[in-house]
Biotite code that builds the C-alpha atoms (Angstrom):
import biotite.structure as struc

atoms = struc.array([
    struc.Atom([-8.080, 7.734, -2.210], chain_id="A", res_id=1, res_name="MET", atom_name="CA", element="C"),
    struc.Atom([-7.349, 5.151, 0.431], chain_id="A", res_id=2, res_name="LEU", atom_name="CA", element="C"),
    struc.Atom([-6.222, 1.642, -0.487], chain_id="A", res_id=3, res_name="THR", atom_name="CA", element="C"),
    struc.Atom([-5.800, -1.130, 2.061], chain_id="A", res_id=4, res_name="ARG", atom_name="CA", element="C"),
    struc.Atom([-3.730, -4.164, 1.126], chain_id="A", res_id=5, res_name="LEU", atom_name="CA", element="C"),
    struc.Atom([-3.198, -7.592, 2.658], chain_id="A", res_id=6, res_name="ARG", atom_name="CA", element="C"),
    struc.Atom([0.376, -8.768, 2.227], chain_id="A", res_id=7, res_name="ILE", atom_name="CA", element="C"),
    struc.Atom([1.375, -12.424, 2.414], chain_id="A", res_id=8, res_name="GLU", atom_name="CA", element="C"),
    struc.Atom([4.650, -13.682, 3.850], chain_id="A", res_id=9, res_name="GLY", atom_name="CA", element="C"),
    struc.Atom([5.607, -10.811, 6.144], chain_id="A", res_id=10, res_name="MET", atom_name="CA", element="C"),
    struc.Atom([6.884, -11.843, 9.580], chain_id="A", res_id=11, res_name="SER", atom_name="CA", element="C"),
    struc.Atom([9.154, -9.109, 10.977], chain_id="A", res_id=12, res_name="CYS", atom_name="CA", element="C"),
    struc.Atom([10.064, -5.415, 11.008], chain_id="A", res_id=13, res_name="GLN", atom_name="CA", element="C"),
    struc.Atom([12.579, -5.940, 8.203], chain_id="A", res_id=14, res_name="ARG", atom_name="CA", element="C"),
    struc.Atom([9.685, -7.142, 6.056], chain_id="A", res_id=15, res_name="CYS", atom_name="CA", element="C"),
    struc.Atom([7.780, -3.970, 6.951], chain_id="A", res_id=16, res_name="VAL", atom_name="CA", element="C"),
    struc.Atom([10.759, -1.806, 5.995], chain_id="A", res_id=17, res_name="GLN", atom_name="CA", element="C"),
    struc.Atom([11.259, -3.687, 2.705], chain_id="A", res_id=18, res_name="ALA", atom_name="CA", element="C"),
    struc.Atom([7.612, -3.172, 1.697], chain_id="A", res_id=19, res_name="VAL", atom_name="CA", element="C"),
    struc.Atom([7.625, 0.487, 2.762], chain_id="A", res_id=20, res_name="PHE", atom_name="CA", element="C"),
    struc.Atom([10.790, 1.115, 0.749], chain_id="A", res_id=21, res_name="THR", atom_name="CA", element="C"),
    struc.Atom([9.374, -0.647, -2.319], chain_id="A", res_id=22, res_name="SER", atom_name="CA", element="C"),
    struc.Atom([6.409, 1.759, -2.336], chain_id="A", res_id=23, res_name="LEU", atom_name="CA", element="C"),
    struc.Atom([8.527, 4.932, -2.500], chain_id="A", res_id=24, res_name="THR", atom_name="CA", element="C"),
    struc.Atom([8.879, 5.082, -6.316], chain_id="A", res_id=25, res_name="PRO", atom_name="CA", element="C"),
    struc.Atom([5.109, 4.737, -6.925], chain_id="A", res_id=26, res_name="VAL", atom_name="CA", element="C"),
    struc.Atom([3.784, 8.077, -8.153], chain_id="A", res_id=27, res_name="GLU", atom_name="CA", element="C"),
    struc.Atom([0.843, 9.633, -6.368], chain_id="A", res_id=28, res_name="GLY", atom_name="CA", element="C"),
    struc.Atom([1.351, 8.168, -2.880], chain_id="A", res_id=29, res_name="ILE", atom_name="CA", element="C"),
    struc.Atom([0.686, 10.789, -0.210], chain_id="A", res_id=30, res_name="LEU", atom_name="CA", element="C"),
    struc.Atom([1.293, 8.553, 2.811], chain_id="A", res_id=31, res_name="SER", atom_name="CA", element="C"),
    struc.Atom([1.743, 4.885, 3.618], chain_id="A", res_id=32, res_name="ALA", atom_name="CA", element="C"),
    struc.Atom([1.395, 2.916, 6.832], chain_id="A", res_id=33, res_name="GLU", atom_name="CA", element="C"),
    struc.Atom([2.849, -0.572, 6.660], chain_id="A", res_id=34, res_name="VAL", atom_name="CA", element="C"),
    struc.Atom([2.514, -3.251, 9.329], chain_id="A", res_id=35, res_name="GLY", atom_name="CA", element="C"),
    struc.Atom([3.102, -6.979, 9.358], chain_id="A", res_id=36, res_name="ILE", atom_name="CA", element="C"),
    struc.Atom([0.695, -8.333, 6.731], chain_id="A", res_id=37, res_name="GLY", atom_name="CA", element="C"),
    struc.Atom([-1.061, -5.044, 5.957], chain_id="A", res_id=38, res_name="VAL", atom_name="CA", element="C"),
    struc.Atom([-0.567, -1.672, 4.314], chain_id="A", res_id=39, res_name="ALA", atom_name="CA", element="C"),
    struc.Atom([-2.794, 1.397, 4.178], chain_id="A", res_id=40, res_name="THR", atom_name="CA", element="C"),
    struc.Atom([-1.913, 3.804, 1.412], chain_id="A", res_id=41, res_name="ILE", atom_name="CA", element="C"),
    struc.Atom([-3.354, 7.255, 0.850], chain_id="A", res_id=42, res_name="GLU", atom_name="CA", element="C"),
    struc.Atom([-2.872, 8.428, -2.722], chain_id="A", res_id=43, res_name="HIS", atom_name="CA", element="C"),
    struc.Atom([-4.178, 10.858, -5.310], chain_id="A", res_id=44, res_name="ASP", atom_name="CA", element="C"),
    struc.Atom([-5.497, 8.166, -7.682], chain_id="A", res_id=45, res_name="GLY", atom_name="CA", element="C"),
    struc.Atom([-2.394, 7.775, -9.833], chain_id="A", res_id=46, res_name="ARG", atom_name="CA", element="C"),
    struc.Atom([-1.199, 4.868, -7.675], chain_id="A", res_id=47, res_name="ALA", atom_name="CA", element="C"),
    struc.Atom([-3.323, 2.069, -9.116], chain_id="A", res_id=48, res_name="THR", atom_name="CA", element="C"),
    struc.Atom([-3.860, -1.265, -7.409], chain_id="A", res_id=49, res_name="GLY", atom_name="CA", element="C"),
    struc.Atom([-1.687, -2.911, -10.053], chain_id="A", res_id=50, res_name="ASP", atom_name="CA", element="C"),
    struc.Atom([1.145, -0.420, -9.475], chain_id="A", res_id=51, res_name="ALA", atom_name="CA", element="C"),
    struc.Atom([0.983, -0.989, -5.710], chain_id="A", res_id=52, res_name="LEU", atom_name="CA", element="C"),
    struc.Atom([0.957, -4.787, -6.061], chain_id="A", res_id=53, res_name="ARG", atom_name="CA", element="C"),
    struc.Atom([3.848, -4.700, -8.542], chain_id="A", res_id=54, res_name="GLU", atom_name="CA", element="C"),
    struc.Atom([5.920, -2.470, -6.248], chain_id="A", res_id=55, res_name="ALA", atom_name="CA", element="C"),
    struc.Atom([5.345, -4.817, -3.324], chain_id="A", res_id=56, res_name="ILE", atom_name="CA", element="C"),
    struc.Atom([6.202, -7.832, -5.489], chain_id="A", res_id=57, res_name="ALA", atom_name="CA", element="C"),
    struc.Atom([9.646, -6.276, -6.055], chain_id="A", res_id=58, res_name="VAL", atom_name="CA", element="C"),
    struc.Atom([10.281, -6.688, -2.318], chain_id="A", res_id=59, res_name="SER", atom_name="CA", element="C"),
    struc.Atom([9.312, -10.365, -2.540], chain_id="A", res_id=60, res_name="GLY", atom_name="CA", element="C"),
    struc.Atom([5.755, -10.322, -1.187], chain_id="A", res_id=61, res_name="TYR", atom_name="CA", element="C"),
    struc.Atom([2.309, -10.882, -2.655], chain_id="A", res_id=62, res_name="ARG", atom_name="CA", element="C"),
    struc.Atom([-0.365, -8.265, -2.022], chain_id="A", res_id=63, res_name="ALA", atom_name="CA", element="C"),
    struc.Atom([-4.107, -8.320, -2.520], chain_id="A", res_id=64, res_name="THR", atom_name="CA", element="C"),
    struc.Atom([-6.440, -5.352, -2.257], chain_id="A", res_id=65, res_name="ILE", atom_name="CA", element="C"),
    struc.Atom([-8.606, -5.493, 0.861], chain_id="A", res_id=66, res_name="ALA", atom_name="CA", element="C"),
    struc.Atom([-10.428, -2.230, 0.094], chain_id="A", res_id=67, res_name="SER", atom_name="CA", element="C"),
    struc.Atom([-10.165, 0.714, -2.244], chain_id="A", res_id=68, res_name="ASP", atom_name="CA", element="C"),
    struc.Atom([-12.164, 3.839, -1.472], chain_id="A", res_id=69, res_name="GLU", atom_name="CA", element="C"),
    struc.Atom([-12.314, 7.467, -2.331], chain_id="A", res_id=70, res_name="ARG", atom_name="CA", element="C"),
    struc.Atom([-11.918, 9.923, 0.497], chain_id="A", res_id=71, res_name="ARG", atom_name="CA", element="C"),
    struc.Atom([-15.079, 11.862, 1.152], chain_id="A", res_id=72, res_name="ARG", atom_name="CA", element="C"),
    struc.Atom([-15.412, 15.338, 2.551], chain_id="A", res_id=73, res_name="LEU", atom_name="CA", element="C"),
    struc.Atom([-17.467, 15.512, 5.718], chain_id="A", res_id=74, res_name="PRO", atom_name="CA", element="C"),
    struc.Atom([-21.044, 16.678, 5.320], chain_id="A", res_id=75, res_name="LEU", atom_name="CA", element="C"),
    struc.Atom([-21.868, 19.921, 7.115], chain_id="A", res_id=76, res_name="LEU", atom_name="CA", element="C"),
])
C-alpha cells in the first residue's frame, strides 16, 4: 500500500529528520520518503493511517492523509 500524508508545521530539514525518525517504530513500513510538509509511505497494510498520524504526532507535527491506495500489479 502507498499512503501520502500532508504534515503541518514543518519548515526545515531537522523537521524532516524528526518525522522520518518518528516513523521507524511503526510496523509494516517498507519505505518512507519525507519532505517538508509531505510524506509518502509504502507499507504492507499493517501501518494504519491512525498509527502513522500518531507516530508523527510524537515528533510534534499534525498529519492528515492525502491519499491511501493499494499497489496494483501492472496488467500484461
